[in-house]
C-alpha positions in Angstrom: -54.5 34.4 29.4 -54.1 30.8 28.4 -57.5 28.9 27.8 -56.2 25.4 29.2 -53.2 24.5 31.4 -52.8 20.8 31.7 -50.6 18.9 34.4 -48.9 16.2 33.0 -48.1 15.1 29.7 -48.8 11.6 29.5 -51.5 10.1 27.5 -54.4 11.4 29.2 -53.0 14.9 29.5 -51.7 15.1 25.7 -54.9 13.6 24.9 -56.9 16.7 26.6 -54.5 19.0 25.3 -55.2 17.8 21.8 -59.0 17.9 22.2 -58.5 21.6 23.5 -56.4 22.9 20.6 -58.5 21.2 18.1 -61.7 22.9 19.5 -59.6 26.6 19.0 -58.6 26.8 22.6 -54.9 27.4 23.5 -53.5 24.6 25.5 -50.1 24.6 27.3 -48.8 21.1 28.9 -46.4 21.2 31.9 -44.2 17.7 32.2 -41.1 17.1 33.9 -39.8 14.2 31.9 -38.8 13.7 28.5 -40.9 12.1 25.8 -41.3 9.4 25.3 -42.4 8.3 28.9 -42.4 4.5 29.5 -44.9 3.4 32.4 -45.8 -0.1 33.8 -49.1 -0.9 32.1 -50.7 -4.0 30.3 -50.2 -1.7 26.8 -53.4 -3.0 25.4 -55.9 -0.5 24.2 -59.8 -1.4 23.5 -61.4 -0.6 20.4 -63.1 2.3 22.0 -59.7 3.5 22.6 -58.6 2.7 19.2 -61.3 4.7 17.8 -60.6 7.6 20.0 -57.0 7.5 19.1 -58.0 7.8 15.4 -60.9 10.7 16.2 -57.8 12.8 17.6 -55.8 12.2 14.5 -53.3 10.2 16.2 -51.2 7.4 14.0 -49.9 4.7 15.9 -48.4 0.9 14.9 -49.0 -2.0 17.2 -50.5 -5.5 17.0 -54.2 -5.7 16.2 -56.4 -7.5 19.3 -59.1 -9.7 18.3 -60.7 -10.2 21.7 -60.0 -11.2 25.4 -59.2 -14.6 26.6 -59.0 -16.0 30.4 -56.8 -18.9 30.9 -56.3 -21.0 34.1 -54.6 -24.0 33.5 -56.6 -26.3 31.4 -59.6 -24.2 30.9 -60.3 -21.1 28.9 -62.8 -18.6 27.7 -62.6 -15.9 25.1 -64.6 -13.4 23.3 -64.1 -11.6 20.2 -64.6 -7.6 20.2 -67.6 -7.2 18.3 -67.0 -3.5 17.5 -63.6 -3.3 15.7 -60.3 -4.4 16.6 -58.4 -3.2 19.6 -54.5 -2.5 19.6 -51.5 -4.0 21.5 -48.8 -1.0 21.4 -45.7 0.0 23.4 -46.4 2.7 26.0 -43.4 4.7 24.4 -44.8 4.0 21.0 -48.4 5.4 22.1 -46.5 8.5 24.1 -44.7 9.6 21.1 -47.2 9.2 18.7 -49.8 11.5 20.8 -47.0 14.1 21.5 -46.4 14.3 17.7 -49.9 15.0 17.2 -50.0 17.6 19.9 -47.2 19.4 18.1 -49.1 19.0 15.1 -52.0 21.0 16.6 -50.2 23.9 18.2 -50.0 22.2 21.7 -47.3 24.0 23.6 -45.0 21.6 26.1 -43.3 23.2 28.7 -40.6 21.3 31.3 -41.5 21.9 34.6 -43.9 21.0 37.5 -47.0 22.7 38.3 -46.6 23.2 42.1 -49.0 25.1 44.2 -52.6 26.0 42.6 -54.3 29.2 43.1 -58.1 29.7 42.2 -59.8 33.1 41.8 -63.4 33.6 40.3 -62.2 33.5 36.8 -58.7 31.9 36.9 -56.2 29.3 37.8 -52.3 30.2 38.5 -50.1 27.4 38.5 -46.5 26.7 37.4 -46.1 30.4 36.8 -48.8 30.5 34.5 -52.2 31.9 34.4 -55.3 30.0 32.6 -58.7 30.0 32.7 -58.9 26.3 33.3 -56.5 23.5 34.9 -56.5 19.8 33.9 -54.9 17.7 36.3 -53.6 14.7 34.5 -50.7 13.9 36.8 -51.3 10.3 37.0 -52.2 7.6 39.7 -50.5 8.9 42.5 -51.7 12.9 41.7 -49.9 15.4 43.8 -52.8 18.2 42.9 -55.4 15.6 43.7 -54.2 15.1 47.0 -53.4 18.9 47.3 -56.9 19.9 46.4 -58.0 17.8 49.3 -59.8 15.1 46.7 -58.0 12.1 47.7 -60.4 9.5 49.2 -58.8 6.6 51.3 -59.3 2.8 50.4 -59.5 0.2 52.8 -59.2 -2.5 50.1 -55.9 -4.7 50.1 -53.4 -2.8 47.9 -52.6 -4.2 44.6 -49.5 -3.7 42.6 -48.7 -4.4 38.9 -45.2 -5.2 37.4 -44.3 -5.5 34.0 -42.0 -7.1 31.5 -41.4 -7.5 27.8 -40.2 -10.9 26.4 -38.2 -11.0 22.6 -40.9 -13.6 21.6 -43.3 -14.2 18.6 -46.7 -13.5 19.9 -48.5 -16.5 20.1 -52.1 -15.0 20.0 -53.9 -12.4 18.5 -55.8 -11.9 21.9 -55.3 -10.3 25.3 -54.4 -12.9 27.7 -55.5 -13.0 31.2 -53.8 -16.1 32.8 -55.5 -16.7 36.4 -54.1 -18.1 39.4 -54.9 -18.1 43.1 -51.8 -15.8 43.5 -52.9 -13.0 40.8 -53.2 -12.4 37.3 -50.8 -12.3 34.5 -51.8 -10.0 31.6 -50.5 -10.7 28.0 -50.4 -8.3 25.3 -48.8 -8.9 22.0 -47.1 -5.4 21.2 -45.3 -6.0 17.9 -43.8 -8.2 15.7 -41.4 -10.7 18.1 -42.4 -8.8 21.2 -45.1 -9.4 24.0 -45.7 -7.7 27.2 -46.5 -9.3 30.4 -47.8 -7.5 33.6 -48.6 -9.4 36.7 -51.4 -8.1 39.2 -51.3 -9.0 42.9 -51.4 -7.9 46.5 -47.9 -9.9 47.3 -44.9 -7.7 47.1 -42.4 -9.7 45.6 -40.1 -9.6 42.3 -41.5 -10.4 38.7 -40.1 -13.8 38.4 -41.5 -15.0 41.5 -45.0 -13.8 40.3 -44.3 -15.2 37.2 -43.5 -18.6 38.5 -47.1 -18.7 39.7 -48.2 -19.4 35.9 -46.1 -22.7 34.6 -48.1 -22.5 31.6 -47.1 -19.2 30.6 -43.5 -19.5 31.7 -43.3 -22.3 28.8 -44.5 -19.8 26.1 -42.3 -17.2 27.2 -38.9 -19.0 25.7 -37.3 -15.9 24.5 -35.3 -13.4 26.5 -36.4 -10.6 28.7 -36.2 -7.1 26.8 -35.9 -4.0 28.6 -36.4 -3.4 32.6 -39.0 -4.8 35.0 -41.3 -1.8 35.7 -44.0 -1.2 38.6 -46.9 0.6 39.6 -49.0 0.8 42.7 -50.6 0.5 44.9 -53.4 0.4 41.7 -56.8 1.2 43.7 -56.8 5.1 43.7 -60.0 7.2 44.9 -61.1 10.6 44.7 -64.1 12.5 46.8 -65.0 13.8 42.9 -63.4 15.3 39.8 -64.0 18.7 40.1 -62.5 21.4 42.2 -63.8 24.9 41.2 -61.7 25.6 37.7 -59.8 22.4 38.1 -60.6 18.7 36.4 -58.9 15.5 37.3 -58.2 13.2 34.3 -57.0 10.2 33.5 -55.5 8.0 36.3 -55.7 11.4 38.6 -59.5 11.0 38.4 -59.5 7.5 40.3 -58.6 4.0 39.4 -60.1 0.8 40.2 -57.3 -1.9 39.0 -55.6 -2.8 35.5 -57.5 -6.2 35.6 -59.7 -5.2 32.8 -57.3 -3.1 30.5 -59.7 -0.2 29.7 -57.4 2.5 31.5 -56.4 4.2 28.2 -59.6 3.9 26.5 -61.2 5.7 29.7 -58.6 8.4 30.1 -59.4 9.3 26.1 -63.1 9.3 26.6 -63.0 11.4 29.8 -60.2 13.8 28.3 -62.8 14.6 25.3 -65.7 15.2 27.9 -63.4 17.4 30.2 -63.0 19.7 27.4 -66.6 19.8 26.2 -67.2 20.2 29.9 -64.9 23.4 30.0 -65.6 25.2 26.5 -69.2 25.4 27.8 -68.0 26.6 31.2 -69.7 24.1 33.3 -67.0 22.2 34.7 -69.4 20.6 37.5 -71.0 19.0 34.4 -67.8 16.8 34.1 -68.5 14.9 37.3 -71.6 13.3 35.8 -70.0 12.8 32.5 -67.1 10.7 34.2 -69.2 8.7 36.3 -71.5 7.6 33.2 -68.3 6.8 31.0 -66.6 4.9 33.8 -69.6 3.0 35.2 -69.5 -0.2 33.3 -65.8 -0.4 34.0 -65.9 0.5 37.6 -68.4 -2.5 38.4 -66.9 -5.1 36.3 -63.5 -4.2 37.6 -64.6 -3.8 41.1 -66.4 -7.1 40.9 -63.4 -9.3 39.2 -60.8 -7.7 41.6 -62.8 -8.7 44.6 -63.3 -12.7 43.2 -59.5 -12.7 42.7 -58.8 -11.8 46.3 -60.4 -15.2 47.3 -58.6 -18.0 46.3 -61.6 -20.3 46.4 -63.8 -18.2 44.2 -60.7 -17.1 42.1 -60.7 -21.0 41.0 -64.1 -20.7 39.3 -63.7 -17.7 37.5 -62.5 -18.9 34.2 -64.4 -22.6 34.5 -67.6 -20.5 34.8 -66.5 -18.1 32.2 -66.0 -21.1 29.9 -69.3 -22.7 30.9 -71.1 -19.3 30.1 -69.8 -18.1 26.7 -72.4 -15.8 26.2 -71.9 -13.8 29.6 -68.6 -13.7 29.0 -69.2 -12.2 25.7 -71.5 -9.7 27.1 -69.0 -8.6 29.7 -66.4 -8.3 27.1 -68.7 -6.3 25.0 -69.6 -4.1 27.6 -65.6 -2.7 28.3 -65.5 -1.9 24.5 
């Protein structure tokens, strides 16, 4: 019988499988898509996520990031990372690097879908396989979260994200968050001559229409677009809990607030390690407590910023206030590392 079956072969699923295999567990991943998988995301990894990748033995290139900068017209506020560098990296490169490491430690990746999940006192059956545990890492709109009755509806306005790359030389080694009353644009240098821009908003319109709300940013993006526009959303997803019997939810499947603070990958990697630790100890119920503790600062800060961005009059004050109180802004950035 397999020790751990992982539903979903994205970064969270592969990280979970790598942790399991490195701890001596037999890990099998089921994923319907080929590697590498692209996705609409900001592509910035916080210092904690960089350290987590190093701990997994994952080697990936990219563009080193020194901190976070908020921009709104003539106003700006920035804070340096105090505990190492972040990393801007194409999602496809990150996924490919995780896939290589998974193969190195003996993770088996099968093409397919998990489908129905059946549980007994000592095993889980899914995708034609039987395992001691199942990690659901099947993404933002997790079918497994829904089928297990763990979905929790959200009454908040729904936010969506669109991402596009541009062939321009990065003008900064910060992640830049450009603010407007219409939403935010999250700018990440991801390599020599390539910058990613993700726009976040409640509005449903094309990428160009979103970008027009950021005239200063448009002037900086003086090179051609590279690759297709990709979208994601609604971003906010809630779960009643992160465990159901012998199943644990990992990554975006465990619940997601918003992409604004850019901590998604770091949190997914940290929760993957916690999930494996709890399963090895035979205590899946302990994972809920670990997840809540790991994600607390992220959830509080992101929720607060999203609420502010939803009020036009208040959104105009975010960057000026951060510029006037640099110590407070720096403390918030440190909390996300």
